[in-house]
C-alpha angles and dihedrals in degrees: 000000000000123000120206147163137206119245116197118213092179123294110177115084129241120348091354093065105151092217113031096172116058113177119173093213088057091048091050092050091046091052092050089051092047091051100039107030103026093038093220122166096200143025126206107215110203131180147114098250112075090202092058092043090051094047091051092043090055088056090050091053091046089054089055096249133129112256125215103203104209119177109197112214105205118178093350128142120233091263092049090048091051091052092048092049093046093051090045092050090054092049094047091048091051089054091048092049089051088059104271124139098235136177119187114217116196107159112066119132094331093147092052098043106027127083120257103022101088125028107233136153098238138029121267100339092050093050093045090050090049091052091048092050092049091048093052091049093048090048092050092050091049092049091057090058094061136273096285091059093044091054096044095049100044 
């Protein structure tokens, strides 16, 4: 069984960036800790900047771990997502050709974070709130049908 962890390189755009500071020495130290102390086999590197994702993924490979290269397309249009995924695929393939054990992940939370999937009043937070509201409503409806339905639909 593989053990892994997610490593955020910064996925929210603009002033809301989830990781403002991105220091490669910190990333290297984190990867050593993940491999040695947490005994992980793989690291999912997620973020909106392909350069940051690549830099962190290189440190994962250097630590001898499998890397899950996961571009995170927040507030992007379909065309912008396509460009992000194409660039990320090229970067992930370059790591694989250099000897890394690489998995490309292109389908995380697209409906909640991408434009055009969910009608919501504001970018990102509005869509995430809309998804959460729908989930609570769906869960409440399922719970009224009995415990077997609630378990099978959640």
